[in-house]
SEBA-867620 format. One record per residue: residue number from 0; chain; z, x, y of N, C-alpha, C, CB in turn. Coordinates in steps of 0.001 Angstrom, whole numbers, padded with zeros to 6 digits. Glycine has a CB too. Layout:
! SEBA-867620
NUM; A; Z; X; Y; Z; X; Y; Z; X; Y; Z; X; Y $
...
//
This chain:
! SEBA-867620
0; A; 025050; -001536; 007664; 024699; -000498; 008037; 022990; -000077; 007669; 025739; 000312; 007501 $
1; A; 022043; -000113; 008285; 020306; -000115; 008244; 020373; 001129; 007220; 019252; 000249; 010034 $
2; A; 019616; 000580; 006223; 019278; 002241; 005236; 017978; 001986; 005902; 019291; 002444; 003007 $
3; A; 016989; 003107; 004920; 015587; 003913; 004616; 015506; 003164; 003430; 015524; 005731; 004435 $
4; A; 014115; 003077; 003566; 014090; 002925; 001784; 012384; 002993; 002306; 014973; 001023; 000640 $
5; A; 011738; 003334; 000974; 010245; 003914; 000451; 010396; 002925; -000422; 009911; 005583; -000183 $
6; A; 008902; 002500; -000380; 008492; 001032; -001514; 007111; 001785; -001922; 008160; -001023; -000576 $
7; A; 007134; 001640; -003052; 006170; 002127; -004251; 005672; 000850; -004731; 006921; 003016; -005532 $
8; A; 004273; 000815; -004181; 003286; -000822; -005102; 002853; 000196; -005997; 001559; -002018; -004143 $
9; A; 003138; -000722; -007336; 001871; -000530; -008779; 001032; -001519; -009024; 002465; -000412; -010290 $
10; A; 001864; -002912; -008836; 001154; -003971; -009270; -000527; -004375; -007974; 002561; -005316; -009346 $
11; A; -001275; -004044; -008755; -002652; -005324; -007958; -002435; -006469; -007286; -003583; -006072; -008949 $
12; A; -003431; -006951; -006188; -003124; -007885; -005544; -003590; -009483; -006758; -003959; -007594; -003981 $
13; A; -004065; -008984; -007483; -004346; -010764; -008362; -003633; -010160; -010110; -007013; -011449; -008557 $
14; A; -003198; -010836; -010609; -002751; -010466; -011739; -001882; -009890; -011942; -003303; -010048; -012234 $
15; A; -000582; -010183; -010733; 000742; -009309; -011228; 001511; -009686; -009932; 000526; -007387; -011527 $
16; A; 002596; -010190; -010387; 003490; -010231; -009337; 003879; -009306; -008489; 004372; -010549; -009691 $
17; A; 003653; -008485; -008880; 004367; -007232; -008279; 004311; -006910; -006328; 003489; -005863; -009167 $
18; A; 003040; -007236; -006733; 002963; -007238; -005010; 003813; -008322; -004147; 001372; -007547; -004547 $
19; A; 003066; -009322; -004701; 003840; -010267; -003774; 004353; -009930; -003490; 004342; -011134; -003836 $
20; A; 005646; -009409; -004340; 006851; -009234; -005116; 007556; -008098; -003775; 006503; -008490; -007007 $
21; A; 006690; -007310; -003787; 007301; -005745; -003315; 006863; -006717; -001631; 006082; -003611; -004012 $
22; A; 005852; -007188; -001051; 005474; -007931; 000223; 006562; -008683; 000822; 004373; -008885; -000015 $
23; A; 007101; -009512; -000174; 008270; -010176; 000248; 009834; -009679; 000805; 008425; -010827; -000758 $
24; A; 009860; -008168; -000824; 010988; -007721; -000318; 010459; -006788; 000987; 011850; -006957; -001489 $
25; A; 009154; -006455; 001515; 009716; -005456; 003044; 009909; -006035; 004007; 008855; -004430; 003693 $
26; A; 009161; -007714; 003929; 009942; -008902; 005165; 011099; -008637; 005366; 010092; -010463; 004837 $
27; A; 011398; -008959; 004295; 013297; -009053; 003726; 013871; -007710; 004560; 013667; -008720; 001436 $
28; A; 013337; -006329; 003866; 014468; -005107; 004758; 014113; -005305; 006102; 014241; -003234; 004415 $
29; A; 013086; -005796; 006382; 012560; -005621; 008346; 013955; -006550; 008783; 010401; -006750; 009082 $
30; A; 013552; -008092; 007781; 014265; -008697; 008979; 015653; -008429; 009532; 014302; -009925; 008759 $
31; A; 016442; -007303; 008091; 017457; -007123; 008055; 017236; -005749; 008929; 018033; -007252; 006726 $
32; A; 017098; -005755; 009608; 016790; -004195; 010451; 017101; -002430; 009673; 018022; -004277; 011950 $
33; A; 016286; -003266; 008765; 016264; -001637; 007654; 014502; -000816; 007896; 016443; -002300; 005229 $
34; A; 014856; 000324; 007445; 013720; 001154; 008043; 012724; 001156; 006440; 014390; 003033; 008770 $
35; A; 011756; 001274; 006707; 010670; 001725; 005502; 010472; 002550; 005957; 009461; 001108; 005043 $
36; A; 010468; 003776; 005166; 009987; 005383; 005979; 008542; 005682; 005089; 011472; 007068; 005651 $
37; A; 008164; 004446; 004335; 006580; 004687; 003742; 006500; 003568; 002504; 006284; 006544; 003030 $
38; A; 005308; 003321; 002527; 004554; 001963; 001624; 003601; 003454; 001001; 003363; 000157; 002858 $
39; A; 003898; 003297; -000858; 003239; 004042; -001067; 002536; 003466; -002576; 003969; 005270; -000896 $
40; A; 001318; 002829; -002565; 000210; 002845; -002827; -000496; 002822; -004277; -000022; 003695; -002212 $
41; A; -000140; 003151; -005641; -000135; 003906; -006697; -000816; 003191; -007756; 001142; 004299; -007022 $
42; A; -001618; 003665; -008413; -002403; 003228; -009613; -002707; 001843; -009054; -001575; 003261; -011153 $
43; A; -002849; 000513; -009936; -003594; -000636; -009977; -003026; -001130; -008267; -003170; -001749; -011520 $
44; A; -002359; -000641; -007638; -001487; -000565; -006525; -002530; -000398; -005380; -000370; 000648; -006644 $
45; A; -003620; 000324; -005668; -003975; 001003; -004622; -005784; -000540; -004565; -004160; 003313; -005094 $
46; A; -005551; -001459; -004451; -006398; -002851; -005057; -005511; -003115; -003830; -006271; -003791; -006914 $
47; A; -004352; -003141; -003363; -004049; -003815; -002244; -004732; -003151; -000649; -002446; -003829; -002319 $
48; A; -005022; -001968; -000967; -005467; -001573; 000365; -007261; -001475; 000932; -004805; -000156; 000428 $
49; A; -007325; -002666; -000069; -009275; -002734; -000096; -009573; -004128; 001367; -010141; -003684; -002475 $
50; A; -010410; -002896; 001731; -011053; -004138; 003006; -012163; -004894; 002294; -011896; -003343; 004634 $
51; A; -012527; -004884; 001112; -013888; -006086; 000446; -012675; -007172; -000045; -015240; -005322; -001377 $
52; A; -011625; -007694; -000997; -011337; -008314; -001471; -011281; -009455; -000845; -010663; -007929; -001907 $
53; A; -011995; -010736; -001188; -011929; -011789; -000656; -011700; -013079; -001514; -012941; -011795; 000020 $
54; A; -010306; -013108; -001222; -009569; -014260; -002476; -010372; -015728; -002166; -007437; -014575; -002187 $
55; A; -010111; -016772; -003012; -010751; -017490; -002888; -009269; -018082; -001491; -011373; -018205; -004414 $
56; A; -010454; -019336; -000980; -009370; -019879; 000243; -008540; -020611; -000308; -009900; -020731; 001434 $
57; A; -007909; -021112; -001036; -006635; -021486; -001951; -005583; -020222; -002412; -007255; -022163; -003387 $
58; A; -005908; -019145; -002519; -004753; -018139; -002594; -004428; -017381; -001680; -004841; -017348; -003451 $
59; A; -003293; -016585; -001510; -003457; -016284; -000943; -004147; -015079; -000485; -002860; -016580; -000876 $
60; A; -004432; -014001; 000733; -005166; -012566; 000367; -003695; -012065; 000524; -006618; -011775; 001519 $
61; A; -004104; -011353; -000340; -002317; -010190; -000527; -003078; -008983; 000669; -001834; -009019; -003052 $
62; A; -004150; -008647; 000381; -004474; -007270; 001164; -004443; -007538; 003077; -006334; -006717; 000549 $
63; A; -004657; -008836; 002919; -004393; -009205; 004583; -003419; -008695; 005511; -004075; -010492; 004738 $
64; A; -002060; -009809; 004102; -001169; -009706; 004100; -000337; -008496; 004212; -001120; -010244; 003460 $
65; A; -000656; -007269; 003918; 000086; -006275; 003538; -000446; -005469; 005046; -000256; -005611; 001849 $
66; A; -001912; -005404; 004877; -002516; -005048; 006271; -001901; -005649; 007877; -004014; -005586; 006110 $
67; A; -001579; -006779; 008028; -000498; -007264; 008532; 000982; -007145; 009269; -000442; -007574; 007928 $
68; A; 001269; -007130; 007672; 002517; -006088; 008469; 002546; -005289; 008601; 003502; -005845; 008286 $
69; A; 001590; -004566; 008076; 001866; -002238; 008263; 001268; -002637; 010158; -000266; -000330; 006598 $
70; A; 000453; -003342; 010223; 000165; -002980; 011222; 001203; -003908; 012588; -001387; -003105; 011114 $
71; A; 001578; -005257; 012263; 003424; -005505; 013400; 004528; -004291; 013229; 004655; -007217; 012673 $
72; A; 004653; -003535; 012351; 005912; -002862; 012594; 005218; -001465; 012474; 007248; -003226; 011500 $
73; A; 003788; -001144; 012465; 004204; 000213; 012321; 004054; 001202; 011364; 005196; 000205; 012397 $
74; A; 004110; 000973; 009776; 004492; 000985; 009151; 003321; 002159; 008686; 004918; -000173; 008778 $
75; A; 004234; 003108; 007927; 003178; 004328; 007304; 002663; 003710; 005603; 004289; 006214; 007124 $
76; A; 001467; 003698; 006091; 000674; 003350; 004342; 000051; 003816; 003756; -000032; 002536; 004007 $
77; A; 000568; 005106; 003111; -000336; 005677; 001999; -000568; 005184; 000758; 000009; 006771; 001700 $
78; A; -002065; 005713; 000614; -002472; 004980; -001244; -002837; 006536; -001293; -004211; 003338; -001748 $
79; A; -002932; 006435; -002637; -002180; 007947; -003662; -003992; 007916; -004168; -000308; 007520; -005554 $
80; A; -004318; 009061; -003389; -006070; 009601; -003131; -006597; 009578; -005059; -006178; 011968; -002132 $
81; A; -006019; 009928; -005844; -006618; 010374; -006471; -006287; 008878; -007523; -006318; 011924; -006695 $
82; A; -005689; 007886; -008141; -005552; 007209; -008109; -006535; 005736; -007492; -004727; 007688; -007919 $
83; A; -006919; 005907; -005803; -007978; 004932; -004997; -009806; 005098; -005382; -007732; 005383; -003189 $
84; A; -009387; 006899; -005528; -010797; 007230; -006430; -010942; 007089; -008249; -011094; 008914; -006102 $
85; A; -009849; 007222; -007992; -010797; 005909; -009586; -010899; 004807; -009396; -010112; 005559; -011125 $
86; A; -010190; 004424; -008679; -010381; 002411; -009152; -011604; 002452; -007335; -007709; 000705; -008965 $
87; A; -012730; 002899; -007271; -013167; 002835; -005934; -012614; 002717; -004842; -013765; 002154; -005816 $
88; A; -011921; 002986; -004175; -011368; 003145; -003049; -011602; 003826; -002707; -010512; 003130; -002836 $
89; A; -012295; 003723; -001124; -012661; 005120; -000610; -012326; 005312; 000768; -014114; 005416; -000749 $
90; A; -012103; 005716; 001582; -012456; 006069; 003377; -013512; 006498; 003371; -011635; 007143; 004270 $
91; A; -014019; 006762; 004734; -015307; 007041; 005298; -015078; 008862; 004530; -015439; 006716; 007438 $
92; A; -014416; 009248; 004883; -014837; 010501; 004147; -014688; 011297; 002967; -014637; 011135; 004671 $
93; A; -014246; 010168; 002235; -014639; 010279; 000827; -015661; 009710; 000644; -013830; 009853; -000071 $
94; A; -016242; 008823; 001071; -017428; 008452; 000962; -018950; 009088; 000961; -017320; 007803; 001669 $
95; A; -018525; 009506; 002197; -020050; 010872; 002158; -019499; 011939; 000976; -020297; 012134; 004162 $
96; A; -018087; 012187; 001349; -018415; 013874; 000112; -018753; 013420; -001358; -016645; 015115; -000216 $
97; A; -018589; 011738; -002018; -018917; 011452; -003339; -020765; 010676; -002971; -017445; 010215; -004128 $
98; A; -021155; 010997; -001643; -022389; 009966; -001175; -022666; 008371; -001666; -023671; 010671; -001624 $
99; A; -021551; 007717; -001744; -021272; 006944; -001968; -022287; 005675; -000901; -019919; 007232; -002008 $
100; A; -022385; 004666; -001368; -022410; 003050; -000292; -022290; 003114; 000951; -021280; 002004; -000464 $
101; A; -020646; 002608; 000291; -019968; 002736; 001608; -018327; 002807; 001429; -020403; 001439; 002548 $
102; A; -017592; 002817; 002593; -016219; 002742; 002302; -015381; 001592; 002127; -015704; 003324; 003114 $
103; A; -014500; 001486; 001805; -013873; -000121; 001499; -012365; 000143; 001931; -013975; -000750; -000417 $
104; A; -011386; 001210; 002136; -010550; 001389; 002787; -009792; 000677; 003934; -010875; 002146; 002963 $
105; A; -008727; -000268; 003432; -008510; -001178; 004934; -008188; 000313; 005976; -006702; -002651; 004865 $
106; A; -008396; -000223; 007444; -007970; 000890; 008783; -006711; 001245; 008248; -007784; 000215; 010561 $
107; A; -005693; 000572; 008187; -004669; 000620; 008501; -003894; 001940; 007166; -004226; -001005; 008635 $
108; A; -004086; 001502; 006532; -004098; 002971; 005798; -004383; 004005; 005154; -003842; 003128; 005491 $
109; A; -004116; 005395; 004857; -004340; 006512; 004568; -004496; 006844; 003184; -003538; 007122; 005094 $
110; A; -005293; 007505; 003254; -005485; 008258; 001577; -004709; 009595; 001415; -007249; 008739; 001203 $
111; A; -003971; 009759; 000656; -003023; 011213; 000332; -002523; 011049; -000659; -001883; 011675; 001199 $
112; A; -001540; 012795; -001562; -001664; 012613; -002409; -000319; 011893; -003185; -002190; 013620; -002667 $
113; A; 000378; 012913; -003723; 002063; 012200; -004142; 002857; 012925; -003661; 002613; 012070; -005682 $
114; A; 002484; 014244; -002932; 003525; 014625; -002125; 004232; 013962; -001019; 003178; 015539; -001706 $
115; A; 003595; 013089; -001161; 003668; 012120; 000486; 004627; 011217; -000432; 001808; 011098; 001414 $
116; A; 005022; 010583; -001306; 005554; 009935; -002075; 007351; 010778; -002101; 004498; 009908; -003437 $
117; A; 006639; 011842; -002836; 008300; 012769; -003109; 008711; 013399; -001617; 008113; 014466; -004459 $
118; A; 007900; 013098; -000299; 008047; 013965; 000937; 009171; 012422; 001171; 006292; 014502; 002212 $
119; A; 008802; 011322; 001461; 009118; 010493; 001577; 010541; 009796; 001116; 008258; 010218; 001334 $
120; A; 010567; 010150; -000333; 011969; 009723; -001373; 012332; 010746; -000852; 012078; 009575; -003172 $
121; A; 012483; 011669; -000509; 013748; 013030; -000125; 014814; 012787; 001559; 012500; 014937; 000206 $
122; A; 013764; 012004; 002484; 014470; 011411; 003615; 014833; 010074; 003744; 013838; 011612; 004612 $
123; A; 015083; 009205; 002324; 014940; 007603; 002480; 016300; 007531; 001368; 013080; 006702; 001894 $
124; A; 016899; 006443; 002184; 018075; 006206; 001060; 018009; 005930; -000350; 018764; 005212; 001382 $
125; A; 016959; 005237; -000126; 016285; 004550; -001940; 014845; 004356; -001620; 017013; 002617; -002644 $
126; A; 014807; 004607; -003103; 012985; 004513; -003513; 013062; 002830; -004260; 012269; 006182; -005133 $
127; A; 011820; 002258; -004096; 012670; 000875; -004278; 010640; 000760; -005341; 013404; -000590; -002112 $
128; A; 010090; 000751; -006612; 009118; 000971; -007243; 009069; -001164; -007780; 009445; 002535; -008526 $
129; A; 007762; -001713; -007357; 007340; -002486; -007834; 006245; -003060; -008742; 007444; -002696; -007262 $
130; A; 006038; -003355; -009803; 005334; -002951; -010756; 005390; -001967; -011890; 004624; -002757; -010268 $
131; A; 004704; -001248; -013239; 004889; -000546; -014113; 003406; -000564; -014743; 006063; -000961; -014873 $
//
């Protein structure tokens, strides 16, 4: 029987295996016809939502892989606004608000608060966290 999951990503795309593990887990869930209620990027995991990361050609581009998964399956991908602002991840609204030179939040992500994590977890069968 298919289950509904909320997936929390705490690890940055570099320096940690948690982002890659979460991505592979999400692919496996979807291949087995489970549903992902929401992806929630928190702490250093917010770096996965940056449109400005450009890894070397011989390394995996995890932010691009996340964007591809989100777009392909039309997933809800929320980035914690407090963690994002603290780490320099901004959408166009926050760029204007803080008078910064650029926005770098990937187009398929949205900034919001921890309430979105709580709401998704309350309707999910399981909430799985990757990273520490």
